[in-house]
C-alpha positions as YAML, in Angstrom:
chain: A
units: angstrom
residues:
- id: 1
  name: MET
  ca: [-11.79, 5.83, 17.87]
- id: 2
  name: ASN
  ca: [-9.95, 7.94, 20.43]
- id: 3
  name: ALA
  ca: [-7.15, 6.89, 22.78]
- id: 4
  name: LYS
  ca: [-9.51, 6.20, 25.72]
- id: 5
  name: GLU
  ca: [-11.81, 4.01, 23.62]
- id: 6
  name: LEU
  ca: [-8.85, 2.08, 22.21]
- id: 7
  name: LEU
  ca: [-7.37, 1.33, 25.62]
- id: 8
  name: GLU
  ca: [-10.76, 0.37, 27.06]
- id: 9
  name: SER
  ca: [-11.37, -2.04, 24.16]
- id: 10
  name: TYR
  ca: [-7.93, -3.57, 24.61]
- id: 11
  name: ALA
  ca: [-8.49, -3.96, 28.37]
- id: 12
  name: ALA
  ca: [-11.78, -5.71, 27.60]
- id: 13
  name: GLY
  ca: [-9.91, -8.29, 25.49]
- id: 14
  name: ASP
  ca: [-10.33, -6.81, 22.02]
- id: 15
  name: ARG
  ca: [-7.18, -7.15, 19.89]
- id: 16
  name: ASP
  ca: [-8.50, -6.33, 16.42]
- id: 17
  name: PHE
  ca: [-7.99, -2.70, 15.48]
- id: 18
  name: SER
  ca: [-7.39, -3.30, 11.79]
- id: 19
  name: ASN
  ca: [-8.49, -0.72, 9.20]
- id: 20
  name: GLN
  ca: [-9.02, 1.89, 11.92]
- id: 21
  name: SER
  ca: [-8.34, 5.62, 11.73]
- id: 22
  name: LEU
  ca: [-6.07, 6.30, 14.72]
- id: 23
  name: ALA
  ca: [-3.95, 9.12, 13.31]
- id: 24
  name: GLY
  ca: [-2.43, 11.50, 15.81]
- id: 25
  name: LEU
  ca: [-3.38, 9.59, 18.97]
- id: 26
  name: ILE
  ca: [-1.07, 9.96, 21.99]
- id: 27
  name: LEU
  ca: [-0.40, 6.55, 23.58]
- id: 28
  name: THR
  ca: [2.89, 6.97, 25.42]
- id: 29
  name: GLY
  ca: [3.94, 3.95, 27.47]
- id: 30
  name: VAL
  ca: [0.87, 1.83, 26.76]
- id: 31
  name: ASN
  ca: [0.74, -1.97, 26.50]
- id: 32
  name: LEU
  ca: [-0.80, -3.09, 23.21]
- id: 33
  name: SER
  ca: [1.16, -6.32, 22.75]
- id: 34
  name: GLY
  ca: [-0.45, -8.77, 20.35]
- id: 35
  name: ALA
  ca: [-2.86, -6.17, 18.89]
- id: 36
  name: ASN
  ca: [-3.83, -6.12, 15.21]
- id: 37
  name: PHE
  ca: [-3.43, -2.80, 13.38]
- id: 38
  name: ILE
  ca: [-3.28, -4.20, 9.83]
- id: 39
  name: GLU
  ca: [-3.90, -1.46, 7.24]
- id: 40
  name: SER
  ca: [-4.79, 1.08, 9.95]
- id: 41
  name: ASP
  ca: [-4.04, 4.78, 9.61]
- id: 42
  name: LEU
  ca: [-1.55, 5.57, 12.38]
- id: 43
  name: GLU
  ca: [-0.02, 8.66, 10.82]
- id: 44
  name: GLU
  ca: [1.77, 10.85, 13.39]
- id: 45
  name: ILE
  ca: [0.64, 8.58, 16.24]
- id: 46
  name: THR
  ca: [2.67, 8.72, 19.47]
- id: 47
  name: LEU
  ca: [3.55, 5.23, 20.72]
- id: 48
  name: ASP
  ca: [6.87, 5.92, 22.38]
- id: 49
  name: ILE
  ca: [8.14, 3.57, 25.14]
- id: 50
  name: ALA
  ca: [5.14, 1.33, 24.44]
- id: 51
  name: ASN
  ca: [4.94, -2.47, 24.59]
- id: 52
  name: LEU
  ca: [4.13, -3.48, 21.01]
- id: 53
  name: GLU
  ca: [5.58, -6.97, 21.08]
- id: 54
  name: ASP
  ca: [4.04, -9.32, 18.49]
- id: 55
  name: VAL
  ca: [1.77, -6.59, 17.09]
- id: 56
  name: GLU
  ca: [0.44, -6.79, 13.53]
- id: 57
  name: LEU
  ca: [1.25, -3.53, 11.77]
- id: 58
  name: ASN
  ca: [1.67, -4.78, 8.23]
- id: 59
  name: LEU
  ca: [0.50, -2.35, 5.54]
- id: 60
  name: ALA
  ca: [-0.28, 0.27, 8.20]
- id: 61
  name: ASN
  ca: [0.40, 3.98, 7.69]
- id: 62
  name: LEU
  ca: [2.93, 5.13, 10.30]
- id: 63
  name: ILE
  ca: [4.26, 8.20, 8.51]
- id: 64
  name: ARG
  ca: [5.96, 10.53, 11.02]
- id: 65
  name: ALA
  ca: [4.91, 8.26, 13.89]
- id: 66
  name: ASN
  ca: [6.86, 8.29, 17.16]
- id: 67
  name: LEU
  ca: [7.77, 4.79, 18.35]
- id: 68
  name: SER
  ca: [11.03, 5.72, 20.06]
- id: 69
  name: GLY
  ca: [12.00, 3.39, 22.88]
- id: 70
  name: SER
  ca: [9.16, 0.98, 22.13]
- id: 71
  name: ILE
  ca: [9.34, -2.81, 22.22]
- id: 72
  name: LEU
  ca: [8.48, -4.30, 18.82]
- id: 73
  name: ILE
  ca: [10.11, -7.72, 19.20]
- id: 74
  name: GLN
  ca: [8.80, -10.13, 16.54]
- id: 75
  name: ALA
  ca: [6.31, -7.51, 15.36]
- id: 76
  name: ASN
  ca: [4.97, -7.74, 11.81]
- id: 77
  name: LEU
  ca: [5.59, -4.56, 9.82]
- id: 78
  name: ASN
  ca: [5.73, -6.03, 6.31]
- id: 79
  name: GLY
  ca: [4.85, -3.35, 3.78]
- id: 80
  name: THR
  ca: [4.35, -0.77, 6.53]
- id: 81
  name: ILE
  ca: [4.96, 2.89, 5.69]
- id: 82
  name: LEU
  ca: [7.31, 4.36, 8.30]
- id: 83
  name: GLU
  ca: [8.56, 7.31, 6.28]
- id: 84
  name: GLN
  ca: [10.07, 9.99, 8.56]
- id: 85
  name: ALA
  ca: [9.05, 7.95, 11.61]
- id: 86
  name: SER
  ca: [11.10, 8.04, 14.82]
- id: 87
  name: LEU
  ca: [12.17, 4.69, 16.27]
- id: 88
  name: ILE
  ca: [15.18, 5.89, 18.24]
- id: 89
  name: GLY
  ca: [16.30, 3.17, 20.63]
- id: 90
  name: ALA
  ca: [13.35, 0.93, 19.78]
- id: 91
  name: ASN
  ca: [13.72, -2.85, 19.95]
- id: 92
  name: LEU
  ca: [12.73, -4.53, 16.67]
- id: 93
  name: SER
  ca: [14.77, -7.69, 17.09]
- id: 94
  name: GLU
  ca: [13.37, -10.56, 15.01]
- id: 95
  name: ALA
  ca: [10.73, -8.21, 13.60]
- id: 96
  name: PHE
  ca: [9.42, -8.51, 10.03]
- id: 97
  name: LEU
  ca: [9.86, -5.39, 7.88]
- id: 98
  name: ILE
  ca: [9.88, -6.94, 4.41]
- id: 99
  name: GLU
  ca: [9.33, -4.21, 1.79]
- id: 100
  name: ALA
  ca: [8.66, -1.68, 4.55]
- id: 101
  name: ASP
  ca: [9.28, 2.01, 3.77]
- id: 102
  name: LEU
  ca: [11.66, 3.49, 6.35]
- id: 103
  name: SER
  ca: [12.94, 6.30, 4.17]
- id: 104
  name: ASP
  ca: [14.17, 9.34, 6.11]
- id: 105
  name: ALA
  ca: [13.38, 7.55, 9.38]
- id: 106
  name: LEU
  ca: [15.23, 8.23, 12.65]
- id: 107
  name: LEU
  ca: [16.68, 4.85, 13.66]
- id: 108
  name: VAL
  ca: [19.56, 5.90, 15.90]
- id: 109
  name: GLU
  ca: [20.59, 3.05, 18.24]
- id: 110
  name: THR
  ca: [17.57, 1.01, 17.11]
- id: 111
  name: ASN
  ca: [17.86, -2.75, 17.57]
- id: 112
  name: PHE
  ca: [17.20, -4.66, 14.34]
- id: 113
  name: SER
  ca: [19.17, -7.78, 15.28]
- id: 114
  name: HIS
  ca: [17.91, -10.85, 13.40]
- id: 115
  name: ALA
  ca: [15.18, -8.69, 11.80]
- id: 116
  name: PHE
  ca: [13.88, -9.30, 8.28]
- id: 117
  name: LEU
  ca: [14.38, -6.16, 6.17]
- id: 118
  name: THR
  ca: [14.38, -7.83, 2.76]
- id: 119
  name: SER
  ca: [13.77, -5.24, 0.00]
- id: 120
  name: ALA
  ca: [13.06, -2.56, 2.63]
- id: 121
  name: ASN
  ca: [13.47, 1.10, 1.69]
- id: 122
  name: LEU
  ca: [15.92, 2.74, 4.10]
- id: 123
  name: THR
  ca: [16.89, 5.63, 1.84]
- id: 124
  name: ARG
  ca: [18.51, 8.46, 3.82]
- id: 125
  name: SER
  ca: [17.56, 6.79, 7.11]
- id: 126
  name: ARG
  ca: [19.66, 7.65, 10.16]
- id: 127
  name: LEU
  ca: [21.00, 4.39, 11.55]
- id: 128
  name: CYS
  ca: [23.91, 5.66, 13.64]
- id: 129
  name: ARG
  ca: [24.99, 3.00, 16.14]
- id: 130
  name: ALA
  ca: [22.01, 0.83, 15.17]
- id: 131
  name: ASN
  ca: [22.24, -2.91, 15.84]
- id: 132
  name: LEU
  ca: [21.74, -4.79, 12.57]
- id: 133
  name: ALA
  ca: [23.70, -7.87, 13.54]
- id: 134
  name: ASN
  ca: [22.44, -10.97, 11.68]
- id: 135
  name: ALA
  ca: [19.74, -8.87, 10.01]
- id: 136
  name: PHE
  ca: [18.40, -9.88, 6.61]
- id: 137
  name: LEU
  ca: [18.84, -6.88, 4.28]
- id: 138
  name: THR
  ca: [18.80, -8.70, 0.95]
- id: 139
  name: GLY
  ca: [17.93, -6.24, -1.80]
- id: 140
  name: ALA
  ca: [17.40, -3.42, 0.69]
- id: 141
  name: CYS
  ca: [17.81, 0.18, -0.45]
- id: 142
  name: LEU
  ca: [20.17, 2.12, 1.83]
- id: 143
  name: ASN
  ca: [20.98, 4.99, -0.52]
- id: 144
  name: GLY
  ca: [22.49, 7.83, 1.47]
- id: 145
  name: ALA
  ca: [21.82, 6.09, 4.78]
- id: 146
  name: ASP
  ca: [23.83, 7.17, 7.82]
- id: 147
  name: LEU
  ca: [25.26, 3.95, 9.28]
- id: 148
  name: ARG
  ca: [28.12, 5.42, 11.27]
- id: 149
  name: GLY
  ca: [29.15, 3.06, 14.04]
- id: 150
  name: ALA
  ca: [26.41, 0.59, 13.16]
- id: 151
  name: ASN
  ca: [26.72, -3.09, 14.03]
- id: 152
  name: LEU
  ca: [26.28, -5.13, 10.84]
- id: 153
  name: VAL
  ca: [28.13, -8.24, 11.99]
- id: 154
  name: GLU
  ca: [27.02, -11.24, 9.90]
- id: 155
  name: ALA
  ca: [24.26, -9.19, 8.27]
- id: 156
  name: ASP
  ca: [22.99, -10.37, 4.87]
- id: 157
  name: LEU
  ca: [23.41, -7.42, 2.50]
- id: 158
  name: THR
  ca: [23.25, -9.44, -0.70]
- id: 159
  name: ARG
  ca: [22.30, -7.13, -3.60]
- id: 160
  name: ALA
  ca: [21.74, -4.25, -1.16]
- id: 161
  name: ASN
  ca: [22.12, -0.74, -2.55]
- id: 162
  name: LEU
  ca: [24.45, 1.26, -0.31]
- id: 163
  name: THR
  ca: [25.19, 4.01, -2.80]
- id: 164
  name: GLY
  ca: [26.41, 7.08, -0.95]
- id: 165
  name: ALA
  ca: [25.92, 5.44, 2.46]
- id: 166
  name: ASN
  ca: [28.08, 6.55, 5.38]
- id: 167
  name: LEU
  ca: [29.55, 3.42, 6.98]
- id: 168
  name: ALA
  ca: [32.37, 5.15, 8.85]
- id: 169
  name: GLY
  ca: [33.32, 3.06, 11.86]
- id: 170
  name: ALA
  ca: [30.66, 0.43, 11.11]
- id: 171
  name: ASP
  ca: [31.35, -3.23, 11.88]
- id: 172
  name: LEU
  ca: [30.60, -5.41, 8.86]
- id: 173
  name: SER
  ca: [32.63, -8.38, 10.04]
- id: 174
  name: ARG
  ca: [31.51, -11.59, 8.31]
- id: 175
  name: ALA
  ca: [28.72, -9.71, 6.53]
- id: 176
  name: ASN
  ca: [27.53, -10.95, 3.15]
- id: 177
  name: LEU
  ca: [27.89, -8.13, 0.62]
- id: 178
  name: THR
  ca: [27.63, -10.28, -2.50]
- id: 179
  name: ASP
  ca: [26.64, -8.12, -5.49]
- id: 180
  name: ALA
  ca: [26.03, -5.12, -3.21]
- id: 181
  name: LYS
  ca: [26.46, -1.57, -4.52]
- id: 182
  name: LEU
  ca: [28.87, 0.63, -2.58]
- id: 183
  name: ASN
  ca: [29.25, 3.47, -5.07]
- id: 184
  name: TRP
  ca: [30.57, 6.55, -3.25]
- id: 185
  name: ALA
  ca: [30.09, 4.91, 0.14]
- id: 186
  name: ASN
  ca: [32.26, 5.99, 3.06]
- id: 187
  name: LEU
  ca: [34.04, 3.00, 4.60]
- id: 188
  name: SER
  ca: [36.61, 4.87, 6.65]
- id: 189
  name: ASN
  ca: [37.62, 2.93, 9.76]
- id: 190
  name: ALA
  ca: [34.99, 0.28, 9.01]
- id: 191
  name: LYS
  ca: [35.59, -3.38, 9.80]
- id: 192
  name: LEU
  ca: [35.03, -5.86, 6.97]
- id: 193
  name: ILE
  ca: [36.89, -8.72, 8.64]
- id: 194
  name: GLY
  ca: [35.88, -11.95, 6.94]
- id: 195
  name: ALA
  ca: [33.18, -10.20, 4.89]
- id: 196
  name: ASP
  ca: [32.11, -11.62, 1.51]
- id: 197
  name: LEU
  ca: [32.64, -8.98, -1.20]
- id: 198
  name: THR
  ca: [32.01, -11.25, -4.19]
- id: 199
  name: GLY
  ca: [30.68, -9.14, -7.04]
- id: 200
  name: THR
  ca: [30.59, -6.03, -4.85]
- id: 201
  name: TYR
  ca: [31.13, -2.80, -6.77]
- id: 202
  name: LEU
  ca: [34.05, -1.06, -5.06]
- id: 203
  name: SER
  ca: [35.65, 1.06, -7.78]
- id: 204
  name: THR
  ca: [34.16, 4.37, -6.65]
- id: 205
  name: LEU
  ca: [34.30, 4.19, -2.86]
- id: 206
  name: LYS
  ca: [34.37, 7.62, -1.24]
- id: 207
  name: SER
  ca: [36.80, 6.71, 1.54]
- id: 208
  name: ILE
  ca: [38.66, 3.60, 2.71]
- id: 209
  name: GLU
  ca: [41.00, 5.25, 5.20]
- id: 210
  name: GLY
  ca: [41.60, 2.83, 8.06]
- id: 211
  name: THR
  ca: [39.25, 0.18, 6.62]
- id: 212
  name: ASP
  ca: [40.05, -3.35, 7.79]
- id: 213
  name: PHE
  ca: [39.65, -5.92, 4.98]
- id: 214
  name: THR
  ca: [41.39, -8.73, 6.90]
- id: 215
  name: ASP
  ca: [40.33, -12.15, 5.57]
- id: 216
  name: ALA
  ca: [37.58, -10.55, 3.48]
- id: 217
  name: ARG
  ca: [36.60, -12.58, 0.44]
- id: 218
  name: ASN
  ca: [37.42, -10.83, -2.86]
- id: 219
  name: ALA
  ca: [38.68, -7.75, -1.01]
- id: 220
  name: PRO
  ca: [40.51, -5.12, -3.09]
- id: 221
  name: ASN
  ca: [44.27, -5.65, -3.07]
- id: 222
  name: SER
  ca: [46.79, -3.01, -2.04]
- id: 223
  name: VAL
  ca: [47.14, -1.71, -5.61]
- id: 224
  name: ASN
  ca: [43.38, -1.28, -5.96]
- id: 225
  name: LEU
  ca: [43.24, 0.46, -2.59]
- id: 226
  name: VAL
  ca: [45.84, 3.00, -3.73]
- id: 227
  name: ASN
  ca: [43.90, 3.58, -6.94]
- id: 228
  name: LEU
  ca: [40.73, 4.13, -4.96]
- id: 229
  name: VAL
  ca: [42.43, 6.77, -2.82]
- id: 230
  name: ASN
  ca: [43.77, 8.49, -5.93]
- id: 231
  name: LEU
  ca: [40.32, 8.42, -7.52]
- id: 232
  name: VAL
  ca: [38.80, 10.08, -4.48]
- id: 233
  name: ASN
  ca: [41.53, 12.73, -4.43]
- id: 234
  name: ILE
  ca: [41.03, 13.46, -8.13]
- id: 235
  name: ASP
  ca: [37.27, 13.73, -7.66]
- id: 236
  name: GLU
  ca: [37.61, 16.10, -4.71]
- id: 237
  name: SER
  ca: [40.11, 18.25, -6.62]
- id: 238
  name: SER
  ca: [37.77, 18.52, -9.62]
- id: 239
  name: ASN
  ca: [34.91, 19.61, -7.34]
- id: 240
  name: GLN
  ca: [37.05, 22.47, -6.04]
- id: 241
  name: LEU
  ca: [37.72, 23.84, -9.51]
...
């Protein structure tokens, strides 16, 4: 099915495009709200600035797809493969991305507010200035993710793996980081005001310069903070030898 056939079918009232091969199609700015693309091959498809509200994309292949600027409010992307996809500035508020693969994806300024990202793979994803307020990231993998300036206010990061993540300037106020892994994470100038750090592994943080732990539950005390700084300095010195 080519782009013309797809749009004609949609205009005629057809919404079921599941298990279709649509790889590489160019569909900039189209309206496909409510369409069903379950298990379809959409590799390298161009769907930028498109209306994809309420679409069914679960288990679809969207590797290297371009969905930048698109509306995906309440869309279903559970188990979807979005590896190396571009969703810059896209709106995925209240979307479902449970166990989705977003590794190496471009998610700069993407809106994931109130989205469900439970057990999602966001390894090395670029989430600079992304909106993840009130998002559900329980058990998510954010290894090496770039979260500089991201909004994670009241996000649920229980058991999330943030090893090596860059959270410089991120706002994690009132976030739940219970049992989260922050090994070698950069928290410089981050806000953890009122955050829950129960069981959070903090002994090998990369940087805590300017970090605000005001009213955080189980936050490291001043002695621990000094030790963390010393540990980082020692590690950096050893790497220079």
